[in-house]
TIFI-809218 format. One record per atom (N, C-alpha, C, O): atom name; x, y, z; residue in three letters; chain; residue number from 1. Coordinates in nm, 3 decimals. Each point is the difference from the previous one (the first is absolute). Layout:
! TIFI-809218
    a        c1        c2        c3     r   c     k
   CA         X         Y         Z   ALA   A   NUM
...
//
This chain:
! TIFI-809218
    a        c1        c2        c3     r   c     k
    N    -0.413     1.898    -0.011   MET   A     1
   CA     0.033    -0.112     0.084   MET   A     1
    C     0.083     0.053     0.116   MET   A     1
    O     0.102     0.066    -0.021   MET   A     1
    N    -0.147    -0.094     0.142   GLN   A     2
   CA     0.074     0.044     0.119   GLN   A     2
    C     0.108    -0.103     0.032   GLN   A     2
    O    -0.026    -0.121    -0.006   GLN   A     2
    N     0.144     0.167     0.039   ILE   A     3
   CA     0.111    -0.090     0.026   ILE   A     3
    C     0.035     0.003     0.148   ILE   A     3
    O     0.039     0.104     0.052   ILE   A     3
    N    -0.052    -0.219     0.017   PRO   A     4
   CA     0.031    -0.004     0.142   PRO   A     4
    C     0.149     0.019     0.024   PRO   A     4
    O     0.083    -0.047    -0.078   PRO   A     4
    N    -0.049     0.114     0.187   SER   A     5
   CA     0.140     0.027     0.028   SER   A     5
    C     0.072    -0.124     0.055   SER   A     5
    O     0.118    -0.022    -0.031   SER   A     5
    N    -0.187    -0.059     0.111   ASN   A     6
   CA     0.065    -0.119     0.055   ASN   A     6
    C    -0.104    -0.107     0.021   ASN   A     6
    O    -0.067    -0.002     0.103   ASN   A     6
    N     0.054    -0.086    -0.197   ASP   A     7
   CA    -0.099    -0.106     0.007   ASP   A     7
    C     0.069    -0.126     0.051   ASP   A     7
    O     0.071    -0.068    -0.074   ASP   A     7
    N    -0.092     0.037     0.203   ARG   A     8
   CA     0.067    -0.113     0.065   ARG   A     8
    C    -0.027    -0.132    -0.072   ARG   A     8
    O     0.091    -0.082    -0.015   ARG   A     8
    N    -0.213     0.060    -0.028   ALA   A     9
   CA    -0.034    -0.125    -0.068   ALA   A     9
    C     0.079    -0.014    -0.131   ALA   A     9
    O     0.047    -0.109    -0.033   ALA   A     9
    N    -0.033     0.218    -0.039   ALA   A    10
   CA     0.077    -0.005    -0.125   ALA   A    10
    C     0.146    -0.028     0.027   ALA   A    10
    O     0.065    -0.074    -0.074   ALA   A    10
    N    -0.012     0.132     0.180   VAL   A    11
   CA     0.140    -0.022     0.037   VAL   A    11
    C     0.022    -0.148     0.033   VAL   A    11
    O     0.099    -0.060    -0.042   VAL   A    11
    N    -0.191     0.001     0.118   GLU   A    12
   CA     0.012    -0.142     0.036   GLU   A    12
    C    -0.009    -0.088    -0.124   GLU   A    12
    O     0.074    -0.098    -0.013   GLU   A    12
    N    -0.164     0.131    -0.079   ALA   A    13
   CA    -0.014    -0.078    -0.124   ALA   A    13
    C     0.128     0.010    -0.083   ALA   A    13
    O     0.045    -0.100    -0.056   ALA   A    13
    N     0.013     0.220     0.047   ARG   A    14
   CA     0.125     0.016    -0.077   ARG   A    14
    C     0.115    -0.076     0.067   ARG   A    14
    O     0.085    -0.057    -0.069   ARG   A    14
    N    -0.081     0.055     0.201   ARG   A    15
   CA     0.103    -0.078     0.070   ARG   A    15
    C    -0.014    -0.149    -0.032   ARG   A    15
    O     0.098    -0.070    -0.023   ARG   A    15
    N    -0.223     0.024     0.020   ALA   A    16
   CA    -0.025    -0.141    -0.033   ALA   A    16
    C     0.044    -0.029    -0.143   ALA   A    16
    O     0.059    -0.105    -0.027   ALA   A    16
    N    -0.087     0.196    -0.065   LEU   A    17
   CA     0.043    -0.019    -0.139   LEU   A    17
    C     0.152    -0.004    -0.011   LEU   A    17
    O     0.054    -0.082    -0.073   LEU   A    17
    N     0.013     0.168     0.147   SER   A    18
   CA     0.147     0.002    -0.001   SER   A    18
    C     0.055    -0.131     0.058   SER   A    18
    O     0.098    -0.054    -0.052   SER   A    18
    N    -0.159     0.004     0.159   ALA   A    19
   CA     0.043    -0.126     0.059   ALA   A    19
    C    -0.019    -0.115    -0.099   ALA   A    19
    O     0.083    -0.091    -0.008   ALA   A    19
    N    -0.193     0.094    -0.067   LEU   A    20
   CA    -0.026    -0.105    -0.098   LEU   A    20
    C     0.095     0.006    -0.118   LEU   A    20
    O     0.029    -0.102    -0.062   LEU   A    20
    N     0.020     0.221     0.031   ALA   A    21
   CA     0.099     0.014    -0.108   ALA   A    21
    C     0.129    -0.073     0.038   ALA   A    21
    O     0.071    -0.050    -0.087   ALA   A    21
    N    -0.041     0.045     0.217   GLU   A    22
   CA     0.121    -0.069     0.048   GLU   A    22
    C    -0.025    -0.148     0.027   GLU   A    22
    O     0.088    -0.083    -0.021   GLU   A    22
    N    -0.209     0.050     0.067   ASN   A    23
   CA    -0.034    -0.138     0.033   ASN   A    23
    C    -0.146    -0.023    -0.036   ASN   A    23
    O    -0.090     0.037     0.076   ASN   A    23
    N     0.066    -0.097    -0.191   ALA   A    24
   CA    -0.135    -0.020    -0.052   ALA   A    24
    C    -0.085    -0.092     0.088   ALA   A    24
    O    -0.121    -0.007    -0.018   ALA   A    24
    N     0.182    -0.063     0.112   GLU   A    25
   CA    -0.073    -0.092     0.086   GLU   A    25
    C    -0.018     0.053     0.142   GLU   A    25
    O    -0.030    -0.077     0.091   GLU   A    25
    N     0.047     0.206    -0.071   ASP   A    26
   CA    -0.015     0.062     0.132   ASP   A    26
    C    -0.148    -0.001     0.039   ASP   A    26
    O    -0.078     0.084    -0.046   ASP   A    26
    N     0.042    -0.178     0.130   GLY   A    27
   CA    -0.141    -0.017     0.039   GLY   A    27
    C    -0.058     0.120     0.071   GLY   A    27
    O    -0.115     0.036    -0.025   GLY   A    27
    N     0.191     0.027     0.111   ALA   A    28
   CA    -0.048     0.119     0.072   ALA   A    28
    C    -0.026     0.114    -0.097   ALA   A    28
    O    -0.098     0.073     0.014   ALA   A    28
    N     0.186    -0.056    -0.112   ALA   A    29
   CA    -0.020     0.106    -0.100   ALA   A    29
    C    -0.123    -0.029    -0.086   ALA   A    29
    O    -0.076     0.092    -0.031   ALA   A    29
    N     0.057    -0.218    -0.006   LEU   A    30
   CA    -0.119    -0.037    -0.078   LEU   A    30
    C    -0.127     0.027     0.081   LEU   A    30
    O    -0.099     0.050    -0.055   LEU   A    30
    N     0.101    -0.084     0.184   ASP   A    31
   CA    -0.116     0.025     0.085   ASP   A    31
    C    -0.029     0.150     0.012   ASP   A    31
    O    -0.115     0.043    -0.007   ASP   A    31
    N     0.220     0.036     0.025   THR   A    32
   CA    -0.017     0.146     0.010   THR   A    32
    C    -0.058     0.054    -0.130   THR   A    32
    O    -0.094     0.080     0.003   THR   A    32
    N     0.149    -0.124    -0.115   LEU   A    33
   CA    -0.047     0.048    -0.129   LEU   A    33
    C    -0.145    -0.042    -0.024   LEU   A    33
    O    -0.082     0.082    -0.042   LEU   A    33
    N     0.049    -0.207     0.069   ALA   A    34
   CA    -0.137    -0.049    -0.021   ALA   A    34
    C    -0.099     0.074     0.091   ALA   A    34
    O    -0.117     0.015    -0.036   ALA   A    34
    N     0.162     0.029     0.151   GLY   A    35
   CA    -0.086     0.072     0.093   GLY   A    35
    C    -0.011     0.148    -0.027   GLY   A    35
    O    -0.076     0.071     0.066   GLY   A    35
    N     0.151    -0.022    -0.163   SER   A    36
   CA    -0.002     0.144    -0.030   SER   A    36
    C    -0.109     0.034    -0.100   SER   A    36
    O    -0.055    -0.087    -0.067   SER   A    36
    N     0.026     0.215     0.059   GLU   A    37
   CA    -0.094     0.048    -0.101   GLU   A    37
    C     0.079     0.061    -0.114   GLU   A    37
    O     0.103     0.064     0.023   GLU   A    37
    N    -0.151    -0.084    -0.145   VAL   A    38
   CA     0.065     0.057    -0.117   VAL   A    38
    C    -0.098     0.089    -0.075   VAL   A    38
    O    -0.122    -0.015     0.011   VAL   A    38
    N     0.177     0.107    -0.086   LEU   A    39
   CA    -0.079     0.089    -0.084   LEU   A    39
    C    -0.011    -0.064    -0.137   LEU   A    39
    O     0.100    -0.027    -0.066   LEU   A    39
    N    -0.224     0.004     0.023   VAL   A    40
   CA    -0.026    -0.059    -0.131   VAL   A    40
    C    -0.058     0.109    -0.089   VAL   A    40
    O    -0.112     0.046     0.024   VAL   A    40
    N     0.186    -0.003    -0.126   PRO   A    41
   CA    -0.054     0.104    -0.089   PRO   A    41
    C    -0.131    -0.045    -0.064   PRO   A    41
    O    -0.014    -0.116    -0.040   PRO   A    41
    N    -0.080     0.208     0.031   VAL   A    42
   CA    -0.126    -0.030    -0.069   VAL   A    42
    C     0.025     0.021    -0.149   VAL   A    42
    O     0.044     0.107    -0.040   VAL   A    42
    N    -0.071    -0.208    -0.043   PRO   A    43
   CA     0.023     0.015    -0.144   PRO   A    43
    C    -0.079     0.118    -0.057   PRO   A    43
    O    -0.110     0.030     0.045   PRO   A    43
    N     0.168     0.036    -0.143   ASP   A    44
   CA    -0.065     0.115    -0.063   ASP   A    44
    C    -0.136    -0.035    -0.059   ASP   A    44
    O    -0.089     0.084    -0.004   ASP   A    44
    N     0.074    -0.207    -0.044   ASP   A    45
   CA    -0.125    -0.037    -0.064   ASP   A    45
    C    -0.106    -0.052     0.098   ASP   A    45
    O    -0.108    -0.040    -0.042   ASP   A    45
    N     0.137     0.039     0.172   ALA   A    46
   CA    -0.098    -0.044     0.100   ALA   A    46
    C    -0.103     0.110     0.022   ALA   A    46
    O     0.034     0.117     0.020   ALA   A    46
    N    -0.161    -0.156    -0.024   ASP   A    47
   CA    -0.104     0.101     0.024   ASP   A    47
    C    -0.008     0.032     0.149   ASP   A    47
    O     0.053    -0.074     0.083   ASP   A    47
    N    -0.120     0.183    -0.049   ASP   A    48
   CA    -0.008     0.046     0.139   ASP   A    48
    C    -0.064    -0.104     0.091   ASP   A    48
    O     0.041    -0.016     0.114   ASP   A    48
    N    -0.142    -0.053    -0.164   GLU   A    49
   CA    -0.069    -0.101     0.081   GLU   A    49
    C     0.095    -0.112     0.040   GLU   A    49
    O     0.002    -0.042     0.116   GLU   A    49
    N     0.077    -0.006    -0.210   THR   A    50
   CA     0.097    -0.105     0.028   THR   A    50
    C     0.110     0.052     0.093   THR   A    50
    O     0.040    -0.069     0.093   THR   A    50
    N     0.007     0.189    -0.119   ALA   A    51
   CA     0.108     0.058     0.079   ALA   A    51
    C    -0.040     0.022     0.145   ALA   A    51
    O     0.084    -0.008     0.089   ALA   A    51
    N    -0.212     0.036    -0.065   ASP   A    52
   CA    -0.048     0.029     0.135   ASP   A    52
    C    -0.059    -0.120     0.073   ASP   A    52
    O    -0.035     0.010     0.118   ASP   A    52
    N     0.023    -0.125    -0.185   ASP   A    53
   CA    -0.060    -0.118     0.060   ASP   A    53
    C     0.099    -0.065     0.096   ASP   A    53
    O     0.105    -0.049    -0.043   ASP   A    53
    N    -0.136     0.047     0.175   PRO   A    54
   CA     0.094    -0.056     0.098   PRO   A    54
    C     0.016    -0.151    -0.008   PRO   A    54
    O     0.090    -0.056     0.063   PRO   A    54
    N    -0.175    -0.012    -0.138   THR   A    55
   CA     0.006    -0.147    -0.008   THR   A    55
    C     0.082    -0.050    -0.118   THR   A    55
    O     0.020    -0.120    -0.015   THR   A    55
    N     0.027     0.211    -0.068   THR   A    56
   CA     0.076    -0.042    -0.118   THR   A    56
    C     0.118     0.095    -0.024   THR   A    56
    O    -0.004     0.117     0.037   THR   A    56
    N     0.107    -0.171    -0.098   VAL   A    57
   CA     0.116     0.082    -0.036   VAL   A    57
    C     0.029    -0.025    -0.148   VAL   A    57
    O     0.022    -0.113    -0.042   VAL   A    57
    N    -0.023     0.220    -0.036   ALA   A    58
   CA     0.038    -0.009    -0.141   ALA   A    58
    C     0.153     0.005    -0.005   ALA   A    58
    O     0.061     0.097     0.045   ALA   A    58
    N    -0.001    -0.201    -0.100   LEU   A    59
   CA     0.146    -0.007    -0.004   LEU   A    59
    C     0.054     0.073    -0.122   LEU   A    59
    O    -0.049    -0.020    -0.112   LEU   A    59
    N     0.151     0.105     0.132   PRO   A    60
   CA     0.063     0.068    -0.113   PRO   A    60
    C     0.104    -0.094    -0.063   PRO   A    60
    O     0.106    -0.020     0.058   PRO   A    60
    N    -0.135    -0.035    -0.171   VAL   A    61
   CA     0.089    -0.097    -0.063   VAL   A    61
    C     0.085     0.069    -0.106   VAL   A    61
    O    -0.052     0.064    -0.092   VAL   A    61
    N     0.183    -0.078     0.107   LEU   A    62
   CA     0.095     0.054    -0.098   LEU   A    62
    C     0.047    -0.115    -0.089   LEU   A    62
    O     0.049    -0.102     0.050   LEU   A    62
    N    -0.063     0.119    -0.180   GLU   A    63
   CA     0.047    -0.101    -0.095   GLU   A    63
    C     0.147     0.026    -0.030   GLU   A    63
    O     0.041     0.115    -0.016   GLU   A    63
    N     0.037    -0.223     0.010   GLN   A    64
   CA     0.142     0.009    -0.029   GLN   A    64
    C     0.034    -0.095    -0.114   GLN   A    64
    O    -0.037    -0.117     0.007   GLN   A    64
    N     0.105     0.164    -0.110   PRO   A    65
   CA     0.037    -0.091    -0.110   PRO   A    65
    C     0.087    -0.114     0.051   PRO   A    65
    O     0.101     0.022     0.066   PRO   A    65
    N    -0.140    -0.144    -0.097   GLY   A    66
   CA     0.079    -0.117     0.036   GLY   A    66
    C    -0.003    -0.038     0.146   GLY   A    66
    O     0.079    -0.085     0.043   GLY   A    66
    N    -0.168     0.144     0.036   ALA   A    67
   CA    -0.007    -0.032     0.144   ALA   A    67
    C    -0.146    -0.008     0.043   ALA   A    67
    O    -0.090     0.045    -0.070   ALA   A    67
    N     0.071    -0.103     0.188   ASP   A    68
   CA    -0.136    -0.007     0.055   ASP   A    68
    C    -0.054     0.140     0.026   ASP   A    68
    O     0.077     0.092     0.029   ASP   A    68
    N    -0.208    -0.076    -0.039   PRO   A    69
   CA    -0.061     0.127     0.041   PRO   A    69
    C     0.033     0.026     0.147   PRO   A    69
    O     0.020    -0.094     0.077   PRO   A    69
    N    -0.015     0.220    -0.039   LEU   A    70
   CA     0.050     0.040     0.130   LEU   A    70
    C    -0.095     0.098     0.067   LEU   A    70
    O    -0.050     0.092    -0.064   LEU   A    70
    N     0.023    -0.113     0.193   VAL   A    71
   CA    -0.082     0.092     0.079   VAL   A    71
    C     0.093     0.074     0.097   VAL   A    71
    O     0.062    -0.063     0.086   VAL   A    71
    N    -0.051     0.195    -0.100   PRO   A    72
   CA     0.085     0.076     0.092   PRO   A    72
    C    -0.077     0.043     0.124   PRO   A    72
    O    -0.114     0.047    -0.009   PRO   A    72
    N     0.175    -0.065     0.126   VAL   A    73
   CA    -0.055     0.053     0.125   VAL   A    73
    C     0.115     0.069     0.073   VAL   A    73
    O     0.117    -0.021    -0.032   VAL   A    73
    N    -0.152     0.104     0.130   PHE   A    74
   CA     0.101     0.084     0.063   PHE   A    74
    C    -0.018     0.004     0.151   PHE   A    74
    O    -0.111    -0.017     0.051   PHE   A    74
    N     0.222     0.040     0.020   THR   A    75
   CA    -0.004     0.007     0.145   THR   A    75
    C    -0.032     0.140     0.051   THR   A    75
    O    -0.037     0.016     0.117   THR   A    75
    N     0.051     0.084    -0.203   SER   A    76
   CA    -0.028     0.137     0.044   SER   A    76
    C    -0.040     0.089    -0.118   SER   A    76
    O     0.026    -0.033    -0.116   SER   A    76
    N    -0.091     0.144     0.148   GLU   A    77
   CA    -0.036     0.097    -0.103   GLU   A    77
    C     0.124     0.059    -0.064   GLU   A    77
    O     0.002     0.026    -0.121   GLU   A    77
    N     0.103    -0.004     0.200   VAL   A    78
   CA     0.123     0.057    -0.053   VAL   A    78
    C     0.058    -0.091    -0.108   VAL   A    78
    O     0.034     0.047    -0.109   VAL   A    78
    N    -0.022    -0.175     0.138   THR   A    79
   CA     0.055    -0.095    -0.096   THR   A    79
    C    -0.088    -0.009    -0.124   THR   A    79
    O     0.051    -0.003    -0.112   THR   A    79
    N    -0.181    -0.001     0.131   MET   A    80
   CA    -0.091    -0.006    -0.114   MET   A    80
    C     0.014     0.125    -0.087   MET   A    80
    O     0.004    -0.011    -0.122   MET   A    80
    N     0.003     0.127     0.184   ALA   A    81
   CA     0.012     0.126    -0.075   ALA   A    81
    C     0.132     0.006    -0.077   ALA   A    81
    O     0.005     0.056    -0.110   ALA   A    81
    N     0.101    -0.113     0.167   GLU   A    82
   CA     0.129    -0.001    -0.069   GLU   A    82
    C    -0.001    -0.092    -0.122   GLU   A    82
    O     0.055     0.034    -0.104   GLU   A    82
    N    -0.118    -0.151     0.118   LEU   A    83
   CA     0.004    -0.100    -0.107   LEU   A    83
    C    -0.114     0.014    -0.101   LEU   A    83
    O     0.018    -0.028    -0.118   LEU   A    83
    N    -0.134     0.071     0.164   LEU   A    84
   CA    -0.116     0.019    -0.088   LEU   A    84
    C    -0.067     0.134     0.032   LEU   A    84
    O    -0.107     0.003     0.061   LEU   A    84
    N     0.168     0.107    -0.102   PRO   A    85
   CA    -0.052     0.132     0.036   PRO   A    85
    C    -0.138     0.031    -0.056   PRO   A    85
    O    -0.066     0.092     0.048   PRO   A    85
    N     0.022    -0.166    -0.148   SER   A    86
   CA    -0.130     0.027    -0.060   SER   A    86
    C    -0.118    -0.059     0.079   SER   A    86
    O    -0.115     0.029    -0.032   SER   A    86
    N     0.143    -0.110     0.134   VAL   A    87
   CA    -0.108    -0.063     0.078   VAL   A    87
    C    -0.073     0.107     0.081   VAL   A    87
    O     0.061     0.074     0.077   VAL   A    87
    N    -0.192    -0.069    -0.095   SER   A    88
   CA    -0.079     0.098     0.073   SER   A    88
    C    -0.090    -0.063     0.107   SER   A    88
    O    -0.044     0.067     0.093   SER   A    88
    N     0.019    -0.198    -0.107   ARG   A    89
   CA    -0.084    -0.069     0.098   ARG   A    89
    C     0.064    -0.134     0.035   ARG   A    89
    O     0.066    -0.063    -0.082   ARG   A    89
    N    -0.086     0.022     0.208   TYR   A    90
   CA     0.050    -0.130     0.042   TYR   A    90
    C    -0.087    -0.053     0.112   TYR   A    90
    O    -0.079     0.073     0.060   TYR   A    90
    N     0.094    -0.203    -0.033   ARG   A    91
   CA    -0.067    -0.066     0.111   ARG   A    91
    C     0.106    -0.051     0.095   ARG   A    91
    O     0.105    -0.047    -0.043   ARG   A    91
    N    -0.131     0.055     0.173   LEU   A    92
   CA     0.087    -0.055     0.102   LEU   A    92
    C    -0.054    -0.139     0.033   LEU   A    92
    O    -0.114    -0.013     0.045   LEU   A    92
    N     0.196    -0.091    -0.068   VAL   A    93
   CA    -0.046    -0.138     0.010   VAL   A    93
    C     0.100    -0.081     0.082   VAL   A    93
    O     0.120     0.011    -0.023   VAL   A    93
    N    -0.167    -0.092     0.119   PRO   A    94
   CA     0.091    -0.090     0.071   PRO   A    94
    C     0.062    -0.099    -0.099   PRO   A    94
    O    -0.071    -0.068    -0.074   PRO   A    94
    N     0.203     0.060     0.071   LEU   A    95
   CA     0.069    -0.083    -0.098   LEU   A    95
    C    -0.036    -0.147     0.015   LEU   A    95
    O    -0.016    -0.070    -0.100   LEU   A    95
    N     0.004     0.022     0.223   GLY   A    96
   CA    -0.037    -0.140     0.021   GLY   A    96
    C    -0.137    -0.033    -0.056   GLY   A    96
    O    -0.021    -0.110    -0.051   GLY   A    96
    N    -0.073     0.204     0.059   VAL   A    97
   CA    -0.134    -0.020    -0.056   VAL   A    97
    C     0.007    -0.002    -0.152   VAL   A    97
    O    -0.062    -0.085    -0.065   VAL   A    97
    N     0.136     0.179     0.008   LEU   A    98
   CA     0.017     0.005    -0.145   LEU   A    98
    C     0.063    -0.130    -0.049   LEU   A    98
    O    -0.044    -0.057    -0.100   LEU   A    98
    N     0.147     0.010     0.169   ALA   A    99
   CA     0.069    -0.123    -0.040   ALA   A    99
    C    -0.091    -0.122     0.012   ALA   A    99
    O     0.007    -0.091    -0.083   ALA   A    99
    N    -0.091     0.087     0.186   ALA   A   100
   CA    -0.090    -0.114     0.019   ALA   A   100
    C    -0.102    -0.011    -0.113   ALA   A   100
    O    -0.053    -0.109    -0.026   ALA   A   100
    N     0.025     0.219    -0.040   GLN   A   101
   CA    -0.097     0.001    -0.108   GLN   A   101
    C     0.066     0.018    -0.137   GLN   A   101
    O    -0.067     0.026    -0.099   GLN   A   101
    N     0.199    -0.042     0.096   TRP   A   102
   CA     0.075     0.020    -0.124   TRP   A   102
    C    -0.042    -0.101    -0.105   TRP   A   102
    O    -0.012    -0.119     0.030   TRP   A   102
    N    -0.012     0.164    -0.152   PRO   A   103
   CA    -0.045    -0.092    -0.104   PRO   A   103
    C     0.108    -0.100    -0.040   PRO   A   103
    O     0.119     0.031     0.001   PRO   A   103
    N    -0.163    -0.150    -0.035   ALA   A   104
   CA     0.093    -0.100    -0.053   ALA   A   104
    C     0.036     0.042    -0.142   ALA   A   104
    O    -0.073     0.075    -0.064   ALA   A   104
    N     0.182    -0.123     0.017   GLY   A   105
   CA     0.042     0.034    -0.136   GLY   A   105
    C     0.124     0.086     0.002   GLY   A   105
    O     0.067     0.013     0.102   GLY   A   105
    N    -0.038     0.044    -0.215   ASP   A   106
   CA     0.124     0.075    -0.018   ASP   A   106
    C    -0.021     0.147     0.029   ASP   A   106
    O    -0.015     0.081    -0.092   ASP   A   106
    N     0.013    -0.045     0.220   LEU   A   107
   CA    -0.013     0.139     0.042   LEU   A   107
    C     0.094     0.023     0.117   LEU   A   107
    O    -0.019    -0.055     0.109   LEU   A   107
    N     0.120     0.137    -0.132   SER   A   108
   CA     0.100     0.027     0.103   SER   A   108
    C    -0.039     0.123     0.082   SER   A   108
    O    -0.083     0.080    -0.042   SER   A   108
    N     0.143    -0.069     0.158   LEU   A   109
   CA    -0.020     0.114     0.090   LEU   A   109
    C     0.136     0.063     0.026   LEU   A   109
    O     0.096    -0.071     0.031   LEU   A   109
    N    -0.088     0.202    -0.043   THR   A   110
   CA     0.123     0.068     0.036   THR   A   110
    C    -0.031     0.102     0.109   THR   A   110
    O    -0.092     0.081    -0.013   THR   A   110
    N     0.170    -0.086     0.119   ILE   A   111
   CA    -0.017     0.090     0.114   ILE   A   111
    C     0.114     0.100    -0.006   ILE   A   111
    O     0.117    -0.037     0.009   ILE   A   111
    N    -0.150     0.163    -0.023   ASP   A   112
   CA     0.098     0.109    -0.012   ASP   A   112
    C     0.095    -0.018    -0.117   ASP   A   112
    O     0.115     0.044     0.005   ASP   A   112
    N    -0.163    -0.108    -0.110   GLY   A   113
   CA     0.066    -0.012    -0.129   GLY   A   113
    C     0.150     0.017    -0.008   GLY   A   113
    O     0.076    -0.084     0.049   GLY   A   113
    N    -0.032     0.193    -0.110   SER   A   114
   CA     0.141     0.021    -0.032   SER   A   114
    C     0.080     0.065     0.112   SER   A   114
    O     0.102     0.063    -0.028   SER   A   114
    N    -0.143    -0.077     0.150   THR   A   115
   CA     0.076     0.056     0.111   THR   A   115
    C     0.104    -0.102     0.046   THR   A   115
    O    -0.011    -0.117    -0.036   THR   A   115
    N     0.110     0.158     0.114   PRO   A   116
   CA     0.099    -0.096     0.049   PRO   A   116
    C    -0.061    -0.111     0.086   PRO   A   116
    O     0.056    -0.109     0.008   PRO   A   116
    N    -0.169     0.136     0.056   HIS   A   117
   CA    -0.063    -0.103     0.084   HIS   A   117
    C    -0.118    -0.068    -0.069   HIS   A   117
    O    -0.074    -0.074     0.065   HIS   A   117
    N     0.055     0.098    -0.194   GLY   A   118
   CA    -0.114    -0.057    -0.072   GLY   A   118
    C     0.002    -0.151    -0.005   GLY   A   118
    O     0.105    -0.063     0.005   GLY   A   118
    N    -0.224     0.005    -0.015   LEU   A   119
   CA    -0.015    -0.146    -0.005   LEU   A   119
    C    -0.105    -0.033    -0.104   LEU   A   119
    O    -0.108     0.059    -0.002   LEU   A   119
    N     0.139    -0.155    -0.085   THR   A   120
   CA    -0.096    -0.048    -0.099   THR   A   120
    C    -0.018    -0.150     0.019   THR   A   120
    O     0.097    -0.075     0.011   THR   A   120
    N    -0.222     0.033    -0.006   LEU   A   121
   CA    -0.034    -0.141     0.017   LEU   A   121
    C    -0.093    -0.044    -0.112   LEU   A   121
    O    -0.086     0.076    -0.044   LEU   A   121
    N     0.104    -0.200    -0.001   ASP   A   122
   CA    -0.095    -0.053    -0.097   ASP   A   122
    C    -0.128    -0.039     0.075   ASP   A   122
    O    -0.005     0.008     0.123   ASP   A   122
    N    -0.095    -0.049    -0.196   SER   A   123
   CA    -0.131    -0.030     0.059   SER   A   123
    C     0.010    -0.104     0.112   SER   A   123
    O    -0.062     0.016     0.105   SER   A   123
    N     0.137    -0.121    -0.128   ARG   A   124
   CA     0.014    -0.105     0.102   ARG   A   124
    C     0.068     0.056     0.125   ARG   A   124
    O    -0.042    -0.029     0.112   ARG   A   124
    N     0.146     0.108    -0.131   GLY   A   125
   CA     0.071     0.059     0.113   GLY   A   125
    C    -0.090     0.091     0.083   GLY   A   125
    O     0.008     0.000     0.123   GLY   A   125
    N    -0.093     0.076    -0.190   VAL   A   126
   CA    -0.093     0.088     0.072   VAL   A   126
    C    -0.089    -0.083     0.091   VAL   A   126
    O    -0.015     0.030     0.118   VAL   A   126
    N    -0.045    -0.135    -0.174   ARG   A   127
   CA    -0.095    -0.081     0.076   ARG   A   127
    C     0.067    -0.083     0.109   ARG   A   127
    O    -0.058    -0.018     0.107   ARG   A   127
    N     0.179    -0.033    -0.131   THR   A   128
   CA     0.063    -0.087     0.099   THR   A   128
    C     0.079     0.076     0.106   THR   A   128
    O     0.006    -0.043     0.114   THR   A   128
    N     0.054     0.156    -0.150   LEU   A   129
   CA     0.084     0.072     0.096   LEU   A   129
    C    -0.072     0.107     0.077   LEU   A   129
    O     0.035     0.027     0.115   LEU   A   129
    N    -0.136     0.037    -0.175   LEU   A   130
   CA    -0.063     0.115     0.065   LEU   A   130
    C    -0.142    -0.023     0.050   LEU   A   130
    O    -0.047     0.071     0.088   LEU   A   130
    N    -0.021    -0.170    -0.144   ALA   A   131
   CA    -0.139    -0.026     0.044   ALA   A   131
    C     0.001    -0.053     0.143   ALA   A   131
    O     0.084    -0.084     0.036   ALA   A   131
    N    -0.176     0.133     0.043   ARG   A   132
   CA    -0.008    -0.044     0.139   ARG   A   132
    C    -0.136    -0.065     0.026   ARG   A   132
    O    -0.101     0.047    -0.052   ARG   A   132
    N     0.098    -0.155     0.134   PRO   A   133
   CA    -0.127    -0.066     0.033   PRO   A   133
    C    -0.097     0.102     0.061   PRO   A   133
    O     0.039     0.085     0.079   PRO   A   133
    N    -0.164    -0.098    -0.118   GLY   A   134
   CA    -0.103     0.087     0.055   GLY   A   134
    C    -0.004     0.137    -0.061   GLY   A   134
    O    -0.078     0.085     0.043   GLY   A   134
    N     0.164    -0.060    -0.144   ALA   A   135
   CA     0.002     0.132    -0.065   ALA   A   135
    C    -0.115     0.016    -0.093   ALA   A   135
    O    -0.015     0.104    -0.063   ALA   A   135
//
């Protein structure tokens, strides 16, 4: 996995996450985040055809005892490598598009997981805060 030295889009997404940690209703930060692209790890059990299909994204779902299942996504390769070093494949997906197609039910989304700027949203939060019209 090649690691970019300075990915401007990732920096902007992390700034938006940090702003949301201070003010969860920051509309500009939500817009920036929804307009950013995130890295979605390809699940280990996804076959090559599914992993390479540009019309579909296989979501990596992490089960947690006593909590909703969770889909981790990342703002950069560096962050993903730090938190999930075993990931060998990923898809770059516009977050607003992913949110617009987010399944109903109990499935949470975490962006940059356990980092100081990480954000976790339940299914409703993903669809209402990050989905954008026309996505």
